[in-house]
N, C-alpha and C positions, 0 to 999 in steps of 0.2 A: 489635512482633514479631508476626507472623502464625503462629498455631499451631493453628488449627482452621478450620472452615467451616460456613456455613449454606446448605443447598440448599433452594430453593423450587420445587416442581413445580406447574404449572398444568394441571389436568385439562382435557381436550378436552370441549367441550359443543357441542350443535347449535343453541343458542339464544342467550341473553343474552351480550353482550360478545364474541362470537366474533371480531369484526373489530377489537377495541380492545385496547390495552395496559394492563396493570396495572403500576403503579409500586411497586417494592419498596423499603421503608425499614427500615433497621436502625439502632437507637439514634437515630432522628430524621433520619438522612441518607439521601437517595436513593442506592441503589447499583446500580440497574438497572431494566429493564422486562421484562415477560413477555407474549408473545402466546399465543393459544389453543394448548394442547398443549405449550408450551415449559417447560424447566427452566433454572434458573440457580443457580450455586454461587458464594457470596460469601465470600472469606477474612476471618476475624475473629480476634481474640485469644481465647484460652481464657477462659471465665468466663460471666457472665450478660449477656444482651442482650435487647432488646425489638424485635420484628419486627411490622410491619403493612404492608398493601398499600392503595393508593388508586387511584381512577379518578374524575375530575371532583370533585364535592363529596361523594362517598361513599367508604367505606373498609371495611377489616376491623377487627375488634377487635385490639388489641395482644396479642401472645403473648410470654410470657417464655420464653426458652430458655437452658439452661445448656450451653455447649459444652465438652466435655472436651478436654484437651490431645491434639492429633493426630487428632481425630475430626471427623466431619461430622454435623450434626443436620439432619434432613429434615422439612420442612413441606409440606403439600399444600393448594392453594387451588382454589376453583371459584366460579362465579357461583351465586347463589341461584335457586330456581325462578322462572321468569318469570311464573307465574300470580299471584304476589303482588307484582308489580313496583311498583305504586303505594305499597304499604306500605314496601318496601325502599328506595325512593328518597326517602322522606319520613321517617317515624318511625324506620325501621330503617336509616337511612343510615350509621350508625357500625358496622353489622354486615352491610352489603350484600354484601361478599365473605366467603365462608366460608374460614377458615384453621385447619387442623387439623394435629396431629402425624401423621407417617406411620405406617401400621399394617403 
């Protein structure tokens, strides 16, 4: 039974990954993709879920979200600063995409 949703907003950037898609995963299953500046809303059951994004061999950290009955939880993602690209694609590859709660 679907009784809530998770919305992921991808902020527009002028640099890194602008022409590439981020894959959205909820509870380990791919539910969609997001291009630069796009948003996606994904229906889920109320309760606890894990969300992360990936692109190639890099990804975001997993975020735990608790979706209340009948509500939508919003997360915002964006690419990291390209000045540190070498770090983010190697040592920081598990945090390459920034994923935050909406403010």
